[in-house]
C-alpha positions as CSV (number, residue, x, y, z in Angstrom):
1,M,83.1,102.2,103.2
2,Y,85.0,105.5,103.7
3,V,84.9,107.7,106.8
4,Q,86.1,111.2,107.1
5,L,87.2,112.6,110.4
6,D,88.1,116.2,110.9
7,F,90.2,117.5,113.8
8,V,90.4,121.2,114.6
9,V,93.6,121.6,116.6
10,T,93.9,125.4,116.6
11,T,92.1,128.6,117.7
12,N,93.4,130.5,114.7
13,M,90.3,131.2,112.7
14,R,92.2,131.9,109.4
15,F,93.7,128.4,109.6
16,I,90.4,126.8,110.4
17,T,88.8,128.6,107.4
18,W,91.6,127.5,105.2
19,G,91.3,123.9,106.5
20,M,87.5,123.7,106.1
21,H,87.2,125.1,102.6
22,T,89.1,123.2,100.0
23,D,89.9,124.6,96.6
24,M,89.5,122.2,93.7
25,E,92.6,120.0,93.5
26,K,94.9,120.9,90.6
27,P,96.1,118.1,88.3
28,V,99.7,117.1,88.8
29,K,102.0,117.6,85.8
30,D,104.8,115.1,85.0
31,G,107.7,115.7,87.5
32,E,105.6,117.6,90.0
33,N,105.1,116.4,93.6
34,P,101.4,116.1,94.5
35,E,102.1,117.7,97.9
36,D,103.6,120.8,96.2
37,V,100.5,121.3,94.0
38,N,97.9,120.4,96.7
39,P,99.4,121.3,100.1
40,K,96.3,120.3,102.0
41,T,96.8,116.7,100.8
42,A,100.2,116.7,102.4
43,V,98.9,118.0,105.7
44,R,96.1,115.4,105.7
45,M,98.5,112.5,104.8
46,I,101.1,113.6,107.5
47,L,98.3,113.7,110.1
48,L,96.8,110.3,109.1
49,R,100.3,108.7,109.0
50,A,101.2,110.0,112.4
51,I,97.9,108.6,113.9
52,A,98.5,105.2,112.3
53,M,102.2,105.0,113.4
54,G,101.4,106.3,116.8
55,G,99.0,103.5,117.5
56,Q,99.7,100.1,118.9
57,T,103.0,98.4,118.3
58,K,102.8,94.7,119.0
59,V,106.2,93.1,120.0
60,L,106.2,89.5,118.8
61,E,109.7,88.4,120.0
62,Y,112.4,89.7,122.3
63,G,116.1,88.9,122.0
64,D,119.7,90.0,122.8
65,V,121.1,92.6,120.5
66,P,124.9,93.3,120.9
67,G,125.3,97.0,121.8
68,E,121.7,97.5,122.7
69,G,121.2,95.1,125.5
70,E,119.3,92.0,126.5
71,H,115.5,91.5,126.0
72,V,115.0,94.1,123.3
73,P,112.3,93.8,120.6
74,V,113.6,91.9,117.6
75,E,110.3,91.3,115.8
76,M,107.2,93.5,115.8
77,E,104.1,94.6,114.0
78,R,102.8,98.2,113.6
79,Y,100.6,100.1,111.3
80,D,101.4,102.7,108.6
81,F,99.4,104.8,106.1
82,T,100.0,106.0,102.6
83,F,97.7,107.6,100.1
84,N,98.0,104.9,97.6
85,E,97.6,101.9,99.9
86,G,95.6,103.3,102.8
87,L,96.1,101.7,106.3
88,Y,98.2,98.6,106.3
89,K,100.2,96.5,108.8
90,V,104.0,96.4,108.7
91,H,105.9,93.4,110.0
92,R,109.4,94.2,111.1
93,R,112.2,91.8,112.1
94,R,115.8,92.6,112.8
95,K,118.4,91.3,110.3
96,T,120.7,88.6,111.5
97,K,124.5,88.5,111.1
98,K,126.4,85.6,109.8
99,N,127.2,84.5,113.4
100,G,123.5,84.4,114.2
101,D,123.4,87.6,116.3
102,F,120.7,90.2,115.7
103,A,121.8,93.3,113.8
104,K,120.7,96.9,114.6
105,T,118.9,97.2,111.3
106,W,115.4,96.0,110.4
107,D,113.7,94.2,107.5
108,S,110.2,95.2,106.8
109,H,107.5,93.4,104.9
């Protein structure tokens, strides 16, 4: 099942007209970026990704991170969106150093 949701976030009628009437998408040649050929696709993907990433982030574990403080998130889940995969959940956990301390960088899977 697919759902299309349109937001009109401007009072600029020329922009609304451009956004409501889509030209036929052009085929992408080798080496071309789809967003360069079909700019509306890029705008749509940026908006959907922002909505997905701006949603709920669930913190699964807190810990002490040197240089960042005590009781900071060290493991969490959030959502992301890409054109090829759609909406999916991202599980992130901070990397650990050899001494067992949490690092500032994250592993995602």
